[in-house]
N, CA, C and O atoms as a GROMACS GRO file, in nm:
protein
  292
    1MET      N    1  -6.362  -2.295   7.606
    1MET     CA    2  -6.309  -2.340   7.482
    1MET      C    3  -6.420  -2.391   7.393
    1MET      O    4  -6.506  -2.467   7.439
    2ALA      N    5  -6.421  -2.353   7.269
    2ALA     CA    6  -6.524  -2.399   7.176
    2ALA      C    7  -6.490  -2.539   7.128
    2ALA      O    8  -6.375  -2.571   7.101
    3ASP      N    9  -6.593  -2.620   7.118
    3ASP     CA   10  -6.574  -2.758   7.072
    3ASP      C   11  -6.628  -2.773   6.931
    3ASP      O   12  -6.748  -2.766   6.908
    4ASN      N   13  -6.537  -2.794   6.838
    4ASN     CA   14  -6.576  -2.819   6.698
    4ASN      C   15  -6.576  -2.969   6.675
    4ASN      O   16  -6.486  -3.023   6.611
    5SER      N   17  -6.679  -3.035   6.726
    5SER     CA   18  -6.682  -3.180   6.719
    5SER      C   19  -6.727  -3.232   6.583
    5SER      O   20  -6.699  -3.347   6.549
    6HIS      N   21  -6.799  -3.149   6.505
    6HIS     CA   22  -6.843  -3.198   6.375
    6HIS      C   23  -6.746  -3.153   6.266
    6HIS      O   24  -6.725  -3.033   6.246
    7PRO      N   25  -6.688  -3.249   6.196
    7PRO     CA   26  -6.594  -3.212   6.087
    7PRO      C   27  -6.669  -3.156   5.968
    7PRO      O   28  -6.787  -3.185   5.947
    8ARG      N   29  -6.600  -3.075   5.890
    8ARG     CA   30  -6.660  -3.020   5.769
    8ARG      C   31  -6.674  -3.127   5.663
    8ARG      O   32  -6.590  -3.217   5.651
    9SER      N   33  -6.780  -3.116   5.588
    9SER     CA   34  -6.794  -3.209   5.476
    9SER      C   35  -6.700  -3.165   5.364
    9SER      O   36  -6.665  -3.047   5.358
   10PRO      N   37  -6.659  -3.257   5.276
   10PRO     CA   38  -6.567  -3.220   5.167
   10PRO      C   39  -6.625  -3.116   5.071
   10PRO      O   40  -6.551  -3.046   5.003
   11ASP      N   41  -6.759  -3.106   5.066
   11ASP     CA   42  -6.822  -3.011   4.974
   11ASP      C   43  -6.827  -2.870   5.030
   11ASP      O   44  -6.856  -2.775   4.958
   12GLU      N   45  -6.799  -2.855   5.160
   12GLU     CA   46  -6.807  -2.726   5.225
   12GLU      C   47  -6.674  -2.653   5.211
   12GLU      O   48  -6.570  -2.707   5.250
   13HIS      N   49  -6.676  -2.530   5.156
   13HIS     CA   50  -6.555  -2.454   5.134
   13HIS      C   51  -6.558  -2.329   5.221
   13HIS      O   52  -6.663  -2.268   5.239
   14SER      N   53  -6.441  -2.292   5.276
   14SER     CA   54  -6.433  -2.166   5.348
   14SER      C   55  -6.419  -2.053   5.247
   14SER      O   56  -6.368  -2.073   5.137
   15SER      N   57  -6.464  -1.936   5.284
   15SER     CA   58  -6.458  -1.824   5.190
   15SER      C   59  -6.314  -1.784   5.159
   15SER      O   60  -6.285  -1.741   5.048
   16GLU      N   61  -6.224  -1.797   5.257
   16GLU     CA   62  -6.084  -1.764   5.231
   16GLU      C   63  -6.022  -1.864   5.134
   16GLU      O   64  -5.945  -1.825   5.046
   17GLY      N   65  -6.055  -1.990   5.149
   17GLY     CA   66  -6.002  -2.092   5.060
   17GLY      C   67  -6.051  -2.074   4.917
   17GLY      O   68  -5.975  -2.091   4.822
   18VAL      N   69  -6.177  -2.040   4.903
   18VAL     CA   70  -6.234  -2.019   4.770
   18VAL      C   71  -6.172  -1.896   4.705
   18VAL      O   72  -6.136  -1.899   4.588
   19ALA      N   73  -6.160  -1.788   4.781
   19ALA     CA   74  -6.101  -1.665   4.727
   19ALA      C   75  -5.956  -1.687   4.686
   19ALA      O   76  -5.912  -1.638   4.582
   20GLY      N   77  -5.882  -1.760   4.768
   20GLY     CA   78  -5.743  -1.790   4.734
   20GLY      C   79  -5.732  -1.876   4.610
   20GLY      O   80  -5.643  -1.855   4.527
   21ALA      N   81  -5.821  -1.974   4.598
   21ALA     CA   82  -5.818  -2.060   4.480
   21ALA      C   83  -5.851  -1.982   4.353
   21ALA      O   84  -5.785  -1.998   4.251
   22VAL      N   85  -5.951  -1.897   4.360
   22VAL     CA   86  -5.990  -1.816   4.244
   22VAL      C   87  -5.876  -1.724   4.204
   22VAL      O   88  -5.841  -1.716   4.086
   23LEU      N   89  -5.818  -1.655   4.300
   23LEU     CA   90  -5.706  -1.565   4.271
   23LEU      C   91  -5.586  -1.640   4.217
   23LEU      O   92  -5.521  -1.594   4.123
   24GLY      N   93  -5.558  -1.754   4.274
   24GLY     CA   94  -5.446  -1.835   4.228
   24GLY      C   95  -5.464  -1.884   4.085
   24GLY      O   96  -5.371  -1.876   4.004
   25TYR      N   97  -5.584  -1.935   4.054
   25TYR     CA   98  -5.611  -1.981   3.918
   25TYR      C   99  -5.597  -1.866   3.818
   25TYR      O  100  -5.535  -1.882   3.713
   26LEU      N  101  -5.656  -1.751   3.850
   26LEU     CA  102  -5.651  -1.639   3.757
   26LEU      C  103  -5.508  -1.589   3.735
   26LEU      O  104  -5.465  -1.569   3.622
   27LEU      N  105  -5.435  -1.568   3.843
   27LEU     CA  106  -5.298  -1.518   3.829
   27LEU      C  107  -5.208  -1.618   3.757
   27LEU      O  108  -5.132  -1.581   3.668
   28ALA      N  109  -5.219  -1.744   3.795
   28ALA     CA  110  -5.134  -1.845   3.731
   28ALA      C  111  -5.168  -1.858   3.583
   28ALA      O  112  -5.078  -1.868   3.500
   29GLY      N  113  -5.296  -1.859   3.550
   29GLY     CA  114  -5.335  -1.871   3.410
   29GLY      C  115  -5.285  -1.755   3.326
   29GLY      O  116  -5.233  -1.774   3.217
   30ILE      N  117  -5.302  -1.635   3.378
   30ILE     CA  118  -5.262  -1.516   3.303
   30ILE      C  119  -5.109  -1.510   3.288
   30ILE      O  120  -5.059  -1.481   3.179
   31VAL      N  121  -5.037  -1.536   3.396
   31VAL     CA  122  -4.891  -1.525   3.392
   31VAL      C  123  -4.830  -1.635   3.305
   31VAL      O  124  -4.747  -1.607   3.218
   32VAL      N  125  -4.870  -1.759   3.328
   32VAL     CA  126  -4.811  -1.871   3.254
   32VAL      C  127  -4.844  -1.862   3.106
   32VAL      O  128  -4.756  -1.875   3.021
   33TRP      N  129  -4.972  -1.841   3.074
   33TRP     CA  130  -5.009  -1.835   2.933
   33TRP      C  131  -4.960  -1.707   2.866
   33TRP      O  132  -4.936  -1.707   2.745
   34GLY      N  133  -4.945  -1.599   2.942
   34GLY     CA  134  -4.884  -1.479   2.886
   34GLY      C  135  -4.739  -1.505   2.847
   34GLY      O  136  -4.694  -1.459   2.742
   35PHE      N  137  -4.667  -1.578   2.932
   35PHE     CA  138  -4.529  -1.614   2.900
   35PHE      C  139  -4.524  -1.706   2.778
   35PHE      O  140  -4.440  -1.688   2.689
   36LEU      N  141  -4.614  -1.804   2.773
   36LEU     CA  142  -4.617  -1.894   2.657
   36LEU      C  143  -4.654  -1.818   2.530
   36LEU      O  144  -4.603  -1.849   2.422
   37GLY      N  145  -4.741  -1.719   2.542
   37GLY     CA  146  -4.774  -1.635   2.427
   37GLY      C  147  -4.655  -1.554   2.381
   37GLY      O  148  -4.634  -1.536   2.261
   38TRP      N  149  -4.578  -1.505   2.476
   38TRP     CA  150  -4.456  -1.432   2.440
   38TRP      C  151  -4.358  -1.523   2.366
   38TRP      O  152  -4.301  -1.485   2.265
   39LEU      N  153  -4.340  -1.647   2.419
   39LEU     CA  154  -4.252  -1.743   2.352
   39LEU      C  155  -4.301  -1.775   2.211
   39LEU      O  156  -4.222  -1.778   2.117
   40ALA      N  157  -4.430  -1.799   2.197
   40ALA     CA  158  -4.486  -1.830   2.066
   40ALA      C  159  -4.471  -1.712   1.972
   40ALA      O  160  -4.441  -1.730   1.854
   41GLY      N  161  -4.491  -1.590   2.022
   41GLY     CA  162  -4.475  -1.471   1.940
   41GLY      C  163  -4.332  -1.454   1.892
   41GLY      O  164  -4.309  -1.416   1.777
   42GLU      N  165  -4.237  -1.481   1.979
   42GLU     CA  166  -4.096  -1.473   1.939
   42GLU      C  167  -4.063  -1.579   1.834
   42GLU      O  168  -3.992  -1.552   1.738
   43PHE      N  169  -4.114  -1.698   1.854
   43PHE     CA  170  -4.087  -1.808   1.762
   43PHE      C  171  -4.151  -1.784   1.625
   43PHE      O  172  -4.091  -1.814   1.521
   44LEU      N  173  -4.274  -1.730   1.625
   44LEU     CA  174  -4.347  -1.708   1.500
   44LEU      C  175  -4.317  -1.574   1.435
   44LEU      O  176  -4.354  -1.551   1.320
   45GLY      N  177  -4.251  -1.486   1.506
   45GLY     CA  178  -4.214  -1.357   1.450
   45GLY      C  179  -4.324  -1.253   1.449
   45GLY      O  180  -4.316  -1.156   1.374
   46VAL      N  181  -4.425  -1.270   1.531
   46VAL     CA  182  -4.531  -1.169   1.540
   46VAL      C  183  -4.488  -1.062   1.640
   46VAL      O  184  -4.399  -1.086   1.721
   47PRO      N  185  -4.548  -0.944   1.635
   47PRO     CA  186  -4.512  -0.840   1.732
   47PRO      C  187  -4.530  -0.890   1.876
   47PRO      O  188  -4.624  -0.965   1.905
   48THR      N  189  -4.442  -0.848   1.964
   48THR     CA  190  -4.437  -0.900   2.101
   48THR      C  191  -4.570  -0.884   2.175
   48THR      O  192  -4.615  -0.977   2.241
   49GLY      N  193  -4.633  -0.770   2.165
   49GLY     CA  194  -4.757  -0.745   2.237
   49GLY      C  195  -4.871  -0.836   2.196
   49GLY      O  196  -4.958  -0.868   2.278
   50VAL      N  197  -4.873  -0.878   2.070
   50VAL     CA  198  -4.981  -0.962   2.021
   50VAL      C  199  -4.975  -1.100   2.086
   50VAL      O  200  -5.077  -1.151   2.134
   51GLY      N  201  -4.857  -1.160   2.089
   51GLY     CA  202  -4.842  -1.291   2.150
   51GLY      C  203  -4.876  -1.291   2.298
   51GLY      O  204  -4.943  -1.381   2.348
   52ILE      N  205  -4.831  -1.188   2.368
   52ILE     CA  206  -4.858  -1.178   2.511
   52ILE      C  207  -5.008  -1.158   2.535
   52ILE      O  208  -5.065  -1.222   2.623
   53ALA      N  209  -5.071  -1.071   2.459
   53ALA     CA  210  -5.214  -1.044   2.477
   53ALA      C  211  -5.298  -1.168   2.450
   53ALA      O  212  -5.389  -1.198   2.527
   54VAL      N  213  -5.267  -1.239   2.343
   54VAL     CA  214  -5.343  -1.360   2.312
   54VAL      C  215  -5.321  -1.465   2.421
   54VAL      O  216  -5.417  -1.530   2.464
   55GLY      N  217  -5.199  -1.482   2.465
   55GLY     CA  218  -5.170  -1.577   2.571
   55GLY      C  219  -5.240  -1.544   2.701
   55GLY      O  220  -5.293  -1.632   2.768
   56MET      N  221  -5.242  -1.416   2.737
   56MET     CA  222  -5.309  -1.374   2.860
   56MET      C  223  -5.460  -1.396   2.852
   56MET      O  224  -5.522  -1.436   2.950
   57MET      N  225  -5.518  -1.369   2.736
   57MET     CA  226  -5.662  -1.392   2.720
   57MET      C  227  -5.696  -1.541   2.728
   57MET      O  228  -5.794  -1.580   2.790
   58LEU      N  229  -5.613  -1.624   2.664
   58LEU     CA  230  -5.635  -1.768   2.672
   58LEU      C  231  -5.618  -1.817   2.816
   58LEU      O  232  -5.695  -1.902   2.862
   59GLY      N  233  -5.519  -1.765   2.886
   59GLY     CA  234  -5.498  -1.804   3.024
   59GLY      C  235  -5.614  -1.764   3.114
   59GLY      O  236  -5.655  -1.842   3.201
   60ALA      N  237  -5.666  -1.644   3.095
   60ALA     CA  238  -5.780  -1.599   3.176
   60ALA      C  239  -5.904  -1.683   3.146
   60ALA      O  240  -5.978  -1.720   3.237
   61ALA      N  241  -5.926  -1.713   3.018
   61ALA     CA  242  -6.041  -1.795   2.980
   61ALA      C  243  -6.028  -1.936   3.038
   61ALA      O  244  -6.126  -1.991   3.090
   62GLY      N  245  -5.909  -1.993   3.031
   62GLY     CA  246  -5.888  -2.126   3.087
   62GLY      C  247  -5.904  -2.126   3.238
   62GLY      O  248  -5.959  -2.221   3.295
   63ALA      N  249  -5.857  -2.022   3.304
   63ALA     CA  250  -5.871  -2.012   3.449
   63ALA      C  251  -6.018  -2.001   3.489
   63ALA      O  252  -6.061  -2.063   3.586
   64ILE      N  253  -6.093  -1.921   3.416
   64ILE     CA  254  -6.236  -1.908   3.447
   64ILE      C  255  -6.307  -2.041   3.426
   64ILE      O  256  -6.396  -2.077   3.504
   65TYR      N  257  -6.270  -2.114   3.322
   65TYR     CA  258  -6.328  -2.246   3.298
   65TYR      C  259  -6.298  -2.339   3.416
   65TYR      O  260  -6.388  -2.407   3.466
   66LEU      N  261  -6.172  -2.342   3.461
   66LEU     CA  262  -6.135  -2.428   3.574
   66LEU      C  263  -6.207  -2.387   3.702
   66LEU      O  264  -6.248  -2.473   3.780
   67ILE      N  265  -6.222  -2.258   3.725
   67ILE     CA  266  -6.292  -2.210   3.843
   67ILE      C  267  -6.436  -2.258   3.841
   67ILE      O  268  -6.488  -2.307   3.941
   68MET      N  269  -6.501  -2.244   3.727
   68MET     CA  270  -6.641  -2.287   3.715
   68MET      C  271  -6.653  -2.438   3.733
   68MET      O  272  -6.746  -2.485   3.799
   69LYS      N  273  -6.562  -2.512   3.676
   69LYS     CA  274  -6.568  -2.658   3.683
   69LYS      C  275  -6.537  -2.710   3.823
   69LYS      O  276  -6.610  -2.796   3.874
   70ARG      N  277  -6.432  -2.662   3.887
   70ARG     CA  278  -6.390  -2.714   4.016
   70ARG      C  279  -6.475  -2.664   4.131
   70ARG      O  280  -6.504  -2.739   4.224
   71LEU      N  281  -6.516  -2.538   4.127
   71LEU     CA  282  -6.589  -2.482   4.239
   71LEU      C  283  -6.740  -2.486   4.218
   71LEU      O  284  -6.816  -2.451   4.309
   72GLY      N  285  -6.783  -2.527   4.102
   72GLY     CA  286  -6.926  -2.541   4.077
   72GLY      C  287  -7.003  -2.410   4.082
   72GLY      O  288  -7.121  -2.409   4.117
   73ALA      N  289  -6.937  -2.302   4.049
   73ALA     CA  290  -7.003  -2.171   4.053
   73ALA      C  291  -7.087  -2.147   3.930
   73ALA      O  292  -7.149  -2.042   3.917
   0.00000   0.00000   0.00000
């Protein structure tokens, strides 16, 4: 049996955890902000695709910002 007697430091990330966090941030940002863009587009009367596209771009940009800030990449 392998003995893992030394605990990981809080700064040490597993590759699966990092990949999951990156994917989660990107998907959540794109989906949530895309929906908010659709709502804003409906409210403001702009064509549907414009609101969704702007929302998705803002969501992706925000997700990339959070990834860089939280993971220190």
